[in-house]
C-alpha positions as CSV (number, residue, x, y, z in Angstrom):
1,M,0.1,-0.2,0.0
2,I,1.4,3.4,-0.9
3,V,0.7,6.8,0.7
4,L,1.2,9.6,-1.7
5,K,1.4,13.1,-0.8
6,L,1.0,15.8,-3.6
7,G,2.6,19.0,-2.0
8,G,0.4,22.2,-1.8
9,S,3.5,23.9,-3.3
10,V,3.2,21.7,-6.3
11,I,-0.2,21.9,-7.3
12,T,-1.0,25.5,-6.1
13,D,0.9,28.7,-6.5
14,K,1.5,29.2,-3.0
15,D,2.6,33.0,-3.3
16,R,-0.8,33.7,-4.8
17,P,-4.2,33.2,-2.7
18,E,-6.3,30.7,-4.0
19,T,-4.6,29.6,-7.2
20,L,-4.1,26.5,-8.9
21,D,-0.9,25.5,-10.6
22,G,-3.2,23.7,-13.2
23,E,-0.5,22.3,-15.4
24,A,1.4,20.9,-12.4
25,L,-1.9,19.3,-11.1
26,E,-2.4,17.6,-14.3
27,R,1.0,16.3,-14.7
28,A,0.7,14.5,-11.3
29,A,-2.7,13.3,-12.2
30,D,-1.3,11.7,-15.4
31,A,1.4,10.1,-13.2
32,V,-1.2,8.4,-10.7
33,A,-3.5,7.4,-13.9
34,A,-0.5,5.8,-15.7
35,A,0.8,4.1,-12.3
36,L,-2.9,2.6,-11.8
37,E,-3.0,1.2,-15.2
38,G,0.2,0.1,-14.7
39,G,-0.9,-2.4,-12.0
40,V,-0.2,-0.2,-8.9
41,E,-3.0,-1.0,-6.2
42,D,-4.0,0.3,-2.7
43,L,-3.0,4.0,-3.2
44,V,-4.1,6.7,-0.7
45,I,-3.7,10.4,-1.7
46,V,-3.2,13.3,0.7
47,H,-2.5,16.9,-0.6
48,G,-1.5,19.8,1.0
49,G,-3.3,23.2,1.4
50,G,-0.9,25.5,-0.6
51,S,-2.3,29.1,-1.5
52,F,-5.8,27.7,-0.7
53,G,-5.5,26.4,3.1
54,H,-2.4,28.4,4.3
55,H,-3.6,31.5,3.2
56,N,-7.0,31.4,4.9
57,A,-5.5,29.6,8.1
58,S,-2.7,32.6,8.4
59,E,-5.3,35.1,7.7
60,H,-7.3,34.0,10.6
61,G,-4.4,33.1,12.8
62,V,-5.0,29.4,13.0
63,T,-2.0,26.8,13.1
64,T,-1.6,23.4,14.3
65,A,-1.5,24.6,17.8
66,E,-3.4,27.9,17.8
67,G,-7.2,27.5,17.3
68,T,-10.3,29.2,16.6
69,R,-13.9,29.1,17.8
70,D,-15.1,31.3,15.1
71,A,-17.6,29.1,12.9
72,G,-16.8,31.9,9.9
73,A,-13.2,31.6,10.4
74,A,-13.7,27.7,10.2
75,L,-15.6,27.6,7.3
76,D,-13.1,29.8,5.2
77,I,-10.3,27.6,5.8
78,H,-12.3,24.4,5.4
79,G,-14.1,25.7,2.5
80,A,-10.8,26.6,0.8
81,M,-9.3,23.4,1.3
82,T,-12.5,21.5,0.2
83,T,-12.5,23.5,-3.0
84,L,-8.8,22.7,-4.0
85,N,-9.8,19.0,-3.0
86,R,-12.7,19.3,-5.6
87,F,-10.1,20.3,-8.4
88,V,-7.8,17.4,-7.4
89,L,-10.4,15.2,-7.4
90,S,-11.7,16.4,-10.9
91,R,-8.4,16.2,-12.5
92,L,-8.1,12.5,-11.4
93,L,-11.7,11.5,-12.4
94,E,-11.1,13.0,-15.7
95,R,-8.3,10.2,-16.1
96,G,-10.3,7.3,-15.0
97,V,-9.1,7.2,-11.4
98,E,-11.8,6.2,-8.9
99,A,-10.8,9.2,-6.5
100,V,-13.1,9.8,-3.5
101,P,-12.8,12.4,-0.8
102,V,-12.2,12.0,2.7
103,H,-12.3,15.3,4.5
104,P,-10.6,15.2,8.2
105,F,-13.0,17.9,9.7
106,S,-15.4,15.5,9.7
107,A,-13.4,12.5,11.0
108,G,-10.5,13.4,13.2
109,H,-9.9,15.3,16.2
110,R,-7.1,16.4,18.6
111,D,-7.1,15.7,22.3
112,V,-6.1,18.4,25.0
113,E,-2.7,17.5,24.3
114,G,-2.8,18.4,20.7
115,D,-2.2,14.6,19.9
116,L,-4.2,13.9,16.8
117,E,-6.9,10.9,16.7
118,L,-7.8,10.0,13.1
119,P,-9.8,6.9,12.7
120,T,-8.8,5.2,9.2
121,G,-11.4,2.5,9.0
122,Q,-13.2,4.5,6.3
123,V,-10.0,4.7,4.3
124,A,-9.4,1.1,4.5
125,T,-12.7,0.0,3.6
126,L,-12.7,2.5,0.3
127,L,-9.4,1.0,-0.6
128,A,-10.9,-2.5,-0.1
129,E,-14.0,-1.4,-2.3
130,G,-11.5,-0.3,-5.4
131,F,-11.5,3.5,-4.5
132,V,-8.6,5.9,-4.3
133,P,-9.0,7.8,-1.1
134,V,-7.8,11.5,-1.4
135,L,-7.6,13.4,2.1
136,H,-6.4,16.9,2.6
137,G,-4.7,19.3,4.8
138,D,-8.0,20.7,7.0
139,L,-9.4,21.6,10.4
140,V,-10.0,19.3,13.1
141,A,-11.7,19.7,16.3
142,H,-9.3,20.1,19.1
143,A,-10.2,19.8,22.9
144,G,-9.8,23.2,24.5
145,A,-8.8,25.0,21.6
146,G,-12.0,25.0,19.0
147,A,-10.4,24.0,16.0
148,T,-6.8,23.7,14.7
149,V,-5.3,23.0,11.6
150,V,-4.1,19.4,10.6
151,S,-1.3,19.2,7.9
152,G,-0.8,16.9,5.1
153,D,2.1,15.6,6.5
154,E,0.4,14.7,10.0
155,L,-2.4,12.9,7.7
156,V,0.4,11.0,6.0
157,T,1.9,10.1,9.3
158,A,-1.4,8.6,10.7
159,L,-2.5,6.8,7.4
160,A,1.0,5.3,6.9
161,R,1.3,4.1,10.5
162,D,-2.5,2.7,11.1
163,L,-2.7,1.2,7.6
164,E,1.0,-0.3,7.7
165,A,1.8,1.3,4.3
166,D,4.7,-0.4,2.2
167,R,5.9,3.0,0.6
168,I,5.4,6.5,1.6
169,G,5.9,9.5,-1.1
170,L,6.2,13.1,-0.6
171,C,6.2,15.1,-3.8
172,S,7.2,18.4,-3.3
173,T,8.5,21.5,-5.5
174,V,12.3,20.6,-4.7
175,P,14.2,17.3,-5.8
176,G,14.6,16.1,-2.3
177,V,16.1,17.5,0.8
178,L,18.9,19.8,0.1
179,D,22.4,20.3,1.7
180,D,24.0,23.6,2.0
181,D,25.3,23.5,-1.7
182,D,21.7,22.5,-3.0
183,A,22.6,18.8,-3.5
184,V,20.1,16.4,-2.9
185,I,20.8,14.2,0.4
186,D,20.7,10.6,-0.7
187,R,19.5,9.2,2.7
188,I,18.5,10.5,6.3
189,A,18.6,8.2,9.0
190,A,18.3,10.7,11.9
191,Y,16.9,14.3,12.2
192,E,20.3,15.3,14.0
193,D,22.3,14.6,10.6
194,V,20.3,17.3,8.7
195,A,19.3,19.7,11.6
196,G,21.7,22.3,10.4
197,V,20.2,22.8,6.8
198,L,16.6,22.4,7.3
199,G,14.6,25.7,7.2
200,E,11.3,26.8,7.1
201,S,9.2,27.2,3.8
202,A,9.8,30.3,2.1
203,A,6.1,30.9,1.5
204,T,3.2,31.2,3.9
205,D,3.2,27.7,5.7
206,V,1.4,27.1,9.0
207,T,2.3,23.5,9.2
208,G,6.1,23.6,9.6
209,G,8.0,23.3,6.4
210,M,10.8,20.5,5.4
211,A,11.9,20.0,9.0
212,A,8.4,19.0,10.1
213,K,8.3,16.4,7.2
214,V,11.4,15.0,7.9
215,Q,10.7,14.4,11.6
216,A,7.5,13.1,10.9
217,L,8.7,10.6,8.4
218,L,11.6,9.4,10.6
219,T,9.1,8.3,13.2
220,L,7.6,5.7,10.6
221,E,8.7,1.8,10.0
222,A,8.0,2.2,6.4
223,E,10.5,3.8,4.0
224,A,9.8,7.2,2.6
225,S,11.1,9.1,-0.4
226,I,11.0,13.1,-0.8
227,F,10.9,14.2,-4.5
228,G,10.3,16.8,-7.2
229,L,7.1,16.2,-9.5
230,E,9.5,15.2,-12.2
231,D,10.1,12.2,-10.2
232,L,6.7,11.2,-9.4
233,E,6.1,8.6,-12.1
234,A,9.4,7.1,-11.1
235,F,8.3,6.6,-7.5
236,L,4.9,5.0,-8.3
237,A,6.9,2.5,-10.5
238,G,8.8,1.5,-7.6
239,D,12.0,3.6,-7.7
240,E,13.5,5.6,-4.9
241,P,14.3,9.2,-6.4
242,G,15.1,12.3,-4.3
243,T,16.1,11.7,-0.5
244,T,15.1,8.3,1.2
245,I,14.0,8.8,4.7
246,D,14.7,5.5,6.7
247,S,15.5,5.6,10.5
248,S,15.6,1.3,10.5
């Protein structure tokens, strides 16, 4: 089983509010459709918020830790994310991919400590019935804080762990995790090895940037790959492009 994340910065113009990168999304959808036609099974897709979710969350001051009890703010953020989700679904459906939405706002929550609880039974059942579940960065109810952001990276971590993913892929705007010379780091086994070179995303991002991605992936048993859009097809074909994250 594969959990694939399409980064929000890949499929949107993250510097322009609520702006889709249609060409990039179509390339990603083409790669997914080709992989499924080629025999890939049990694929779960997660996409980030990009200029849809991050812009609205930033406008309302909502992050993974700072919440809101304003229903209007919650609907702005969730509504922007479901709009992007519909764009993703439509491109996949146009290519014969049996993609269906799973909205985290209706499924997950955080406890008072901020730990995410995400039931995955519906995702497992959808997979068993031949669908491709498509989740997205969203809001979730947060005990004591109203509603907070749940990032696509958090969703990837929860899904990969609970569904015992064989492979995890994060499709990014960069060809992998880069060192100080902008060369791709081939493999990361411990966060300490790369802590000095990881920084925040340059565009508005309320979910932690590359450092958070690497830290989350290092907690998983399955190997993960971080790669650029140009390597998405290769990843789905079984290759290990970009940076491999493996703490085992």
